[in-house]
N, C-alpha and C positions, 0 to 999 in steps of 0.2 A: 399556566406553566409555573413551576416552582423550582428553585435552585438551592442547593446546600453546598457550602464550601467548608471543607474539614481537613484536618491533618490526621493521617492514619499511618501506622507503622506498616511498612511494606509486607504484604502477604499475610497480615494478621488482623484484618478487619473482622469484627464480630457483630452479631445482631444486637448485642447489648449496647449500653450507652457508650459514646454519644450518638452513634450511627442509627441504631434501631429506633429510639424515640423520635429522632428527626425524620426518619423515613415513614414510620407508622401511619401518621395522619395523611400521607400522600397516597395511600392505597396501593402500594407496590409490593411485590413479593420480595421481602427483605432478604431471605436466604439467597435468592437468585442474584440480587445486587451484591451481597457480600461475597458470593462465589466469584462473580465477575471481577470485583475489586481485587480480591486476592490473586486471581490469575494475572490481572494487569500489573499488579505491583510486586509480584513475587521476586523479581530481580533486585528489589531494593530492601530485602529483609534486614531488619535492624535499623532502618532509617525512616524517619517520619517524612511523609510525602504529602504535598498539597493535592487535594482531589476536589473536583467540582462535579456534583451529581445534579442533573436536570431532569425533571419529570415533565413531559410535554402534556398538552391538553388531552391527547389521545392515550395517555398513560405509558408512553414509551420512555424508557430510561436511557439517558445519554450520560456517559462517564468520560470526563477529561482528567487525565493524570498529569500532574505537573512534574517538574524535575526537582529533586532534593537540592538544598543549598550546596554550593561548591564546597564549603568546609566539611559538610557531611559526606560528600563523595570522596574527598581526600582522606578523611578518617577511615572510611570503609576500605579504601585501597591500601591504607597502612595497617588495617586490622586493629585500630585503637578506638577507644571510646571517648577519651578526652585528649585535647591537644595541649598537654602540659609537658614542657621540655624536661627530659631526663638529664641529670647531671653526669651520669656515667652510662652512656648508651653506645651501642655499636654505630649508630648514625652520627655520633659526635656529640660532645658536650653542648648542651643547650638546644639540641634539636630533638623533635619528637619522632622523626623517622626520615625515610628517603624514598622518593619516587623516581621511576625511570621516566625519560622523556615520552616514551610510548604510553605510559600510564597517564601522564599529564594530558597527552593528546586525546586519549579516550574520554577523559573527564570533560575536556573542552568540547568534544563532539556531542556528548550528552547535554551539555549546557548551552550549546551554540544558539538554539532557537530562542533562548531567553536573554541572550547577551546583546550588547550593542555592537559587538565586533563584526566587521564586514568580511573578514577572512579567517580561516582556521588558524593562521599564524597569530593574528590578533587575539583570538579566543585562547590560544595556548598561553600567550603572554598574560592575559587576565588571570588564568588559573595559577600561573607561576607567581603572580602578584599576591594571590591568596596564600600561596606557600610561604612567601616572605613573612606575612603577618602571623602565620601559624608555626613558623620556625621548622619548615620541612625542607630538607635538601632535595635537589633534583640532579640526577646523574652524579651523585657524590659531591656536589658542589653547593655553595651558598646560592640560593635562587637568584640573587641580584647579579651574580656572575653569569649564570645561565641566560638571564635576560640580556645582558650585554653581548653575549655570544650569539644569541638569536638575532639581535639587531645587526650584528656584523655579517649575518647570512650563513654562519657556520652550520646551522641545522636546517637550512631550507629544504634539502633533499629528504630529511626525515619528517618534517612537518607537513609539507604540501603533497 
């Protein structure tokens, strides 16, 4: 059994380097593996995703697709490539953009399996914590303010 761990851009795996040369010696159909990878990762176009490819003794190929890092998911939701605050933006001076609580919740759901959070509410708070460091507003407010409101129970109906 052999395993390869690699970062690929969602939906854009190719038989070329680094994937092809790593798979070639394992005797698998590289085109089939690439096609499966692109199908599994297509939802993450433009984002690098961790992938683990395992080839069993019988030649069966198993693919495990990880979740992109939280900042990458936030940038995708915002439609930006870099988290550099604009000084004159519609999101407000010093902020890179704004997410709705629903968008934050969707990111938390995607990341939940890799987080230490025991509840969706805790996972949402973790994502909002990343919004603090990335300078992203949530519901038009500073993310620290939203965290306080979540703690007070104001958004319990929306999150759970």
